[in-house]
MIRO-17795 format. One record per residue (C-alpha): residue number from 1; x, y, z. Coordinates in Angstrom, 1 decimal, padded with zeros to 4 digits, m for minus. Example, Ala and Ser with C-alpha at 12.3 -4.5 7.8 and 13.67 -1.06 7.14 Angstrom:
% residues 2
REC doza     c1     c2     c3
REC    1  012.3 m004.5  007.8
REC    2  013.7 m001.1  007.1
% end
This chain:
% residues 353
REC doza     c1     c2     c3
REC    1 m000.1 m000.2 m000.3
REC    2  003.3  002.2 m000.9
REC    3  002.3  006.1 m001.6
REC    4  004.3  006.2 m004.5
REC    5  006.1  009.4 m002.8
REC    6  008.8  008.3 m000.7
REC    7  009.3  009.1  002.8
REC    8  012.2  011.7  001.9
REC    9  010.4  013.7 m001.0
REC   10  009.5  016.2  002.0
REC   11  011.2  017.9  004.5
REC   12  011.4  016.7  008.4
REC   13  008.8  019.8  009.1
REC   14  006.9  019.5  006.7
REC   15  006.3  015.8  007.6
REC   16  005.9  017.2  011.4
REC   17  002.9  019.8  009.9
REC   18  001.1  016.5  008.0
REC   19  001.0  014.5  011.0
REC   20  000.0  017.3  013.1
REC   21 m002.4  018.4  010.5
REC   22 m004.0  014.7  010.5
REC   23 m004.3  014.3  013.9
REC   24 m006.1  017.3  014.5
REC   25 m008.3  016.4  011.6
REC   26 m008.7  012.7  013.4
REC   27 m010.0  014.4  016.2
REC   28 m012.5  017.0  015.2
REC   29 m013.3  016.3  011.8
REC   30 m012.8  020.1  010.8
REC   31 m010.2  021.7  007.6
REC   32 m007.4  022.9  009.6
REC   33 m006.1  026.0  009.1
REC   34 m002.7  027.7  009.3
REC   35 m003.1  029.3  012.4
REC   36 m004.7  026.1  014.4
REC   37 m001.4  023.9  013.1
REC   38  001.1  026.9  013.9
REC   39 m000.3  026.5  017.7
REC   40 m000.4  022.6  017.8
REC   41  003.0  022.1  015.7
REC   42  004.8  024.2  018.7
REC   43  006.9  025.6  016.3
REC   44  008.1  029.3  016.2
REC   45  007.3  030.1  012.9
REC   46  005.8  033.1  010.5
REC   47  002.4  032.3  009.4
REC   48  004.0  033.2  005.7
REC   49  006.3  029.8  006.2
REC   50  003.3  027.8  007.4
REC   51  001.6  028.5  004.3
REC   52  004.4  027.8  002.2
REC   53  004.9  024.3  003.8
REC   54  001.0  023.8  003.1
REC   55  001.2  024.9 m000.3
REC   56  004.2  022.4 m000.7
REC   57  002.4  019.2  000.8
REC   58 m001.0  020.0 m001.5
REC   59  001.1  019.9 m004.1
REC   60  002.5  017.0 m003.7
REC   61 m001.4  015.3 m003.2
REC   62 m000.8  014.7  000.6
REC   63 m003.3  017.8  001.4
REC   64 m006.4  019.5 m000.2
REC   65 m008.5  022.6  000.0
REC   66 m012.3  021.9  000.4
REC   67 m014.2  024.7 m001.3
REC   68 m016.1  026.1  001.6
REC   69 m012.6  026.3  003.6
REC   70 m009.5  028.0  004.0
REC   71 m008.1  025.1  005.9
REC   72 m006.9  022.0  004.6
REC   73 m007.9  018.0  004.9
REC   74 m005.7  015.3  004.7
REC   75 m006.0  013.0  001.0
REC   76 m005.6  009.2  001.2
REC   77 m001.8  009.7  000.0
REC   78 m001.5  012.0  003.0
REC   79 m003.4  009.5  005.3
REC   80 m001.1  006.8  003.8
REC   81  002.1  008.2  004.5
REC   82  001.3  008.8  008.1
REC   83  000.4  005.6  008.4
REC   84  003.0  004.2  007.0
REC   85  006.0  006.7  008.1
REC   86  004.5  009.5  010.9
REC   87  001.9  006.8  013.2
REC   88  003.1  006.3  016.8
REC   89  000.8  003.2  018.1
REC   90 m000.6  003.4  021.7
REC   91  000.2  000.0  023.2
REC   92 m002.7 m001.8  024.5
REC   93 m003.6 m001.2  028.4
REC   94 m003.4 m004.1  030.9
REC   95 m007.1 m003.6  031.6
REC   96 m008.5 m003.6  027.8
REC   97 m005.7 m006.5  027.6
REC   98 m007.6 m008.4  030.0
REC   99 m011.0 m007.2  028.8
REC  100 m010.7 m008.9  025.4
REC  101 m009.2 m011.8  027.0
REC  102 m012.4 m012.3  028.9
REC  103 m014.7 m011.6  026.5
REC  104 m013.4 m014.4  024.0
REC  105 m014.2 m017.0  026.5
REC  106 m012.5 m020.4  025.5
REC  107 m015.5 m022.6  026.1
REC  108 m018.0 m020.5  023.9
REC  109 m018.7 m022.3  020.8
REC  110 m016.9 m021.6  016.9
REC  111 m020.0 m019.3  015.9
REC  112 m020.4 m017.7  019.4
REC  113 m016.4 m016.8  019.3
REC  114 m016.9 m015.5  016.1
REC  115 m019.9 m013.1  017.0
REC  116 m018.0 m011.8  020.4
REC  117 m015.2 m010.9  018.2
REC  118 m017.0 m008.9  015.8
REC  119 m019.5 m007.5  019.0
REC  120 m015.3 m006.9  021.1
REC  121 m014.1 m005.0  017.6
REC  122 m017.5 m002.7  017.9
REC  123 m017.4 m001.9  021.2
REC  124 m013.6 m001.2  021.6
REC  125 m013.2  001.0  018.7
REC  126 m017.1  002.2  018.3
REC  127 m016.8  001.4  014.1
REC  128 m018.1 m001.5  012.7
REC  129 m016.2 m004.7  013.3
REC  130 m016.2 m007.8  010.6
REC  131 m015.2 m011.5  011.2
REC  132 m015.2 m013.9  008.8
REC  133 m016.0 m017.2  009.6
REC  134 m013.1 m019.3  010.3
REC  135 m013.1 m020.9  006.1
REC  136 m013.6 m024.4  006.6
REC  137 m011.4 m025.9  003.6
REC  138 m008.7 m024.7  005.9
REC  139 m009.6 m025.7  009.3
REC  140 m007.8 m029.1  010.2
REC  141 m009.7 m032.0  010.4
REC  142 m009.7 m033.8  014.2
REC  143 m011.6 m036.7  013.6
REC  144 m013.7 m038.5  011.0
REC  145 m017.2 m040.9  011.9
REC  146 m019.4 m043.2  009.3
REC  147 m022.6 m044.1  010.7
REC  148 m024.8 m046.5  008.6
REC  149 m028.3 m045.5  008.1
REC  150 m029.9 m047.3  005.5
REC  151 m028.7 m049.9  003.0
REC  152 m026.1 m048.0  000.8
REC  153 m026.6 m044.5  002.8
REC  154 m024.2 m043.6  005.2
REC  155 m023.8 m040.5  007.9
REC  156 m020.2 m038.8  007.9
REC  157 m019.6 m036.9  010.9
REC  158 m016.6 m034.4  010.6
REC  159 m014.4 m033.2  013.8
REC  160 m012.5 m030.3  013.1
REC  161 m009.8 m028.6  015.1
REC  162 m012.2 m025.8  016.4
REC  163 m014.6 m028.0  018.0
REC  164 m017.3 m027.6  014.5
REC  165 m019.2 m030.7  013.3
REC  166 m020.4 m031.3  010.0
REC  167 m022.4 m033.6  008.9
REC  168 m023.4 m035.2  005.4
REC  169 m024.9 m038.3  003.8
REC  170 m023.2 m040.4  001.2
REC  171 m024.1 m043.8 m000.7
REC  172 m021.6 m046.0 m000.7
REC  173 m021.1 m048.4 m003.8
REC  174 m022.6 m051.8 m001.4
REC  175 m023.9 m051.8  002.1
REC  176 m021.6 m051.9  005.0
REC  177 m021.6 m052.8  008.2
REC  178 m021.5 m051.1  011.8
REC  179 m018.5 m052.6  012.9
REC  180 m016.6 m052.1  008.9
REC  181 m017.4 m048.5  009.0
REC  182 m015.9 m048.3  012.6
REC  183 m012.8 m049.7  010.7
REC  184 m013.0 m047.4  007.9
REC  185 m013.5 m044.2  010.4
REC  186 m010.6 m045.5  011.9
REC  187 m008.4 m046.0  009.1
REC  188 m009.2 m042.3  007.6
REC  189 m008.8 m040.6  011.0
REC  190 m005.2 m042.0  011.6
REC  191 m004.1 m041.2  007.8
REC  192 m005.6 m038.0  007.4
REC  193 m006.6 m036.0  010.6
REC  194 m004.5 m033.1  011.0
REC  195 m004.6 m032.2  007.4
REC  196 m007.4 m029.7  006.1
REC  197 m010.1 m030.5  004.0
REC  198 m008.8 m029.5  000.8
REC  199 m005.7 m031.2  001.6
REC  200 m008.0 m034.6  002.4
REC  201 m009.3 m034.6 m000.8
REC  202 m005.6 m034.2 m002.9
REC  203 m004.2 m037.1 m000.8
REC  204 m007.5 m039.2 m001.4
REC  205 m007.5 m038.4 m005.0
REC  206 m004.0 m039.0 m005.3
REC  207 m003.8 m042.5 m003.6
REC  208 m006.6 m043.4 m005.2
REC  209 m004.3 m043.1 m008.6
REC  210 m001.2 m043.8 m007.9
REC  211 m001.4 m046.9 m005.3
REC  212 m004.3 m048.4 m005.4
REC  213 m003.5 m051.7 m006.8
REC  214 m001.0 m052.0 m003.8
REC  215 m003.8 m051.6 m001.5
REC  216 m006.0 m054.3  000.4
REC  217 m009.7 m054.2  000.4
REC  218 m009.8 m052.8  003.5
REC  219 m007.7 m049.8  002.0
REC  220 m009.3 m049.2 m001.2
REC  221 m012.8 m049.2  000.5
REC  222 m011.2 m046.5  002.6
REC  223 m010.3 m044.6 m000.3
REC  224 m013.7 m044.8 m002.2
REC  225 m015.3 m043.9  001.0
REC  226 m013.4 m040.5  001.7
REC  227 m013.2 m039.7 m001.6
REC  228 m017.4 m039.6 m001.8
REC  229 m017.5 m038.0  001.7
REC  230 m014.9 m034.8  001.1
REC  231 m015.9 m034.4 m002.7
REC  232 m015.6 m030.7 m003.2
REC  233 m019.2 m030.3 m004.5
REC  234 m020.5 m031.0 m001.2
REC  235 m022.4 m028.1  000.6
REC  236 m021.2 m028.8  004.2
REC  237 m017.8 m028.4  003.0
REC  238 m017.8 m026.2  000.2
REC  239 m016.6 m022.8  001.1
REC  240 m017.9 m019.5 m000.3
REC  241 m017.0 m017.6  003.0
REC  242 m019.1 m015.6  005.2
REC  243 m018.5 m012.8  007.5
REC  244 m020.6 m011.6  011.1
REC  245 m020.3 m008.0  011.7
REC  246 m021.3 m005.5  014.4
REC  247 m021.9 m001.9  015.2
REC  248 m022.9 m000.5  011.9
REC  249 m024.8  002.1  012.8
REC  250 m021.5  003.5  014.5
REC  251 m020.9  005.1  011.7
REC  252 m024.0  007.2  011.6
REC  253 m022.0  009.1  014.4
REC  254 m019.3  010.4  011.5
REC  255 m020.9  013.1  009.5
REC  256 m018.8  012.5  005.9
REC  257 m020.4  008.6  006.4
REC  258 m023.8  010.1  007.9
REC  259 m025.5  011.4  004.6
REC  260 m028.2  008.6  003.5
REC  261 m026.9  007.9 m000.2
REC  262 m023.5  007.2  001.6
REC  263 m025.4  004.9  004.4
REC  264 m027.7  003.1  002.1
REC  265 m024.4  001.9 m000.1
REC  266 m022.3  000.9  003.1
REC  267 m025.5 m001.0  004.6
REC  268 m025.7 m002.5  001.0
REC  269 m022.3 m003.5  001.1
REC  270 m022.8 m005.3  004.8
REC  271 m025.9 m006.9  003.6
REC  272 m025.4 m008.6  000.0
REC  273 m021.4 m009.2  001.5
REC  274 m019.7 m010.1 m001.5
REC  275 m017.0 m006.5 m002.2
REC  276 m016.3 m007.0  001.8
REC  277 m015.9 m010.5  001.2
REC  278 m013.4 m010.2 m001.5
REC  279 m011.2 m007.8  000.6
REC  280 m011.1 m009.7  003.7
REC  281 m009.9 m012.7  001.0
REC  282 m007.4 m010.4 m000.3
REC  283 m005.9 m010.0  003.3
REC  284 m005.8 m014.2  003.9
REC  285 m002.3 m014.5  003.0
REC  286 m001.0 m010.8  004.4
REC  287  001.5 m011.1  007.0
REC  288 m000.2 m009.2  009.8
REC  289 m002.0 m006.3  009.8
REC  290 m003.2 m004.6  006.5
REC  291 m004.9 m001.2  006.0
REC  292 m007.1 m000.4  002.8
REC  293 m007.6  003.8  002.8
REC  294 m010.5  005.4  000.9
REC  295 m010.3  004.3 m002.9
REC  296 m007.2  001.5 m002.2
REC  297 m010.0 m001.0 m001.3
REC  298 m011.2 m001.3 m004.9
REC  299 m014.6 m000.4 m004.1
REC  300 m016.4  002.7 m004.4
REC  301 m018.9  002.1 m001.8
REC  302 m015.8  002.1  000.8
REC  303 m014.1  005.1 m000.7
REC  304 m015.1  007.4  001.5
REC  305 m013.6  004.7  004.3
REC  306 m010.6  002.7  006.1
REC  307 m010.6 m000.8  006.6
REC  308 m008.1 m002.7  009.0
REC  309 m007.8 m006.0  008.6
REC  310 m005.5 m008.9  010.3
REC  311 m005.7 m012.8  009.4
REC  312 m006.5 m015.3  012.9
REC  313 m004.6 m018.8  012.9
REC  314 m005.4 m021.7  014.7
REC  315 m002.1 m024.1  014.8
REC  316  000.1 m021.2  012.8
REC  317 m002.5 m022.0  010.0
REC  318 m004.6 m018.7  008.4
REC  319 m008.2 m019.7  008.8
REC  320 m009.9 m016.4  008.6
REC  321 m009.7 m012.3  008.7
REC  322 m011.2 m009.7  011.1
REC  323 m011.0 m005.9  011.2
REC  324 m012.9 m002.6  011.3
REC  325 m014.4 m000.8  009.0
REC  326 m014.9  003.3  009.5
REC  327 m014.2  006.6  008.2
REC  328 m010.5  007.6  006.9
REC  329 m010.3  009.9  009.8
REC  330 m010.0  007.1  012.0
REC  331 m007.6  007.2  015.3
REC  332 m005.3  004.2  013.8
REC  333 m002.9  004.8  016.0
REC  334 m005.4  002.8  018.8
REC  335 m007.6  000.7  016.5
REC  336 m004.5 m001.3  014.6
REC  337 m003.4 m002.4  018.3
REC  338 m006.8 m003.8  019.2
REC  339 m007.1 m005.2  015.8
REC  340 m004.3 m007.4  016.1
REC  341 m004.5 m008.6  019.5
REC  342 m008.2 m009.1  018.7
REC  343 m007.0 m011.7  016.1
REC  344 m004.4 m012.7  018.1
REC  345 m006.5 m013.9  020.7
REC  346 m009.6 m015.4  018.6
REC  347 m007.2 m017.8  017.0
REC  348 m005.9 m018.8  020.4
REC  349 m009.6 m019.2  021.3
REC  350 m010.5 m021.2  018.7
REC  351 m007.7 m023.5  018.9
REC  352 m007.8 m024.2  022.7
REC  353 m010.8 m025.6  022.0
% end
């Protein structure tokens, strides 16, 4: 998310003024004039000097002058410089850290943990909190069981490392007794537990293709049943993605987002989900916190918003992403650490189940 303009393109003094201007604008949401800037900057400079520095920043695209005011506001480029080079993050105090830990109770079901994390993000930041539901294809399988139903119909029970249980009914090539299905369950669990669903599919198909001639009858049947159980077309194991959101109404408190058209577009995005899901998907492979400012998201709906995300992991495997959505003038120094620690603690809570 680089600005395209190197940090050394502007002087240290200009960087200081940019930092002060953005911090004031984040706090108050009003264009910042030269007189206010001079007072906040704590430097003994003439108004003319300050105006010249501001003019240079405007020429470089870091700030802009609204038509209705003599003051200036940050641009996306200005925010990017601020976030990448000028921001000092605030460490979480112990009281807040304990609050996060207490609200992510490891005894809750996974779905409740995800919901708790979204509400926690919203309450701590006063923005909209979003948490991607763990991607089932990337969650490791802990146990597989087969239960006979009638004739060739068998119930498949898949238990994941997060404690979730998925069921599906498959049809086998012949009738299996309960004891035979127990043998198949044990074989598949021993050989494939610890892999994610996508990995199991690949392993099963490869072994069927490469080693079928050398397998005994039990192994052949186990592979055939496993192939049916983990078929990618299955609704219970497909991974279209989903997320939960909390605190959308917090966005109404910001003037720049409170226009009816903007709110309608934002709330439609939360309802239809596709744009936000695509943005979260882009963060799945990221290393740590990602920040999308304004049009950097690639979506017109989010042009006046910033999105801060962080992936969460189970046993070192990324299974989802969480984050917050708010105005571009959000308090990045406070929000970034909250998103980061919530991601770490959610992953830890899910892994502890």
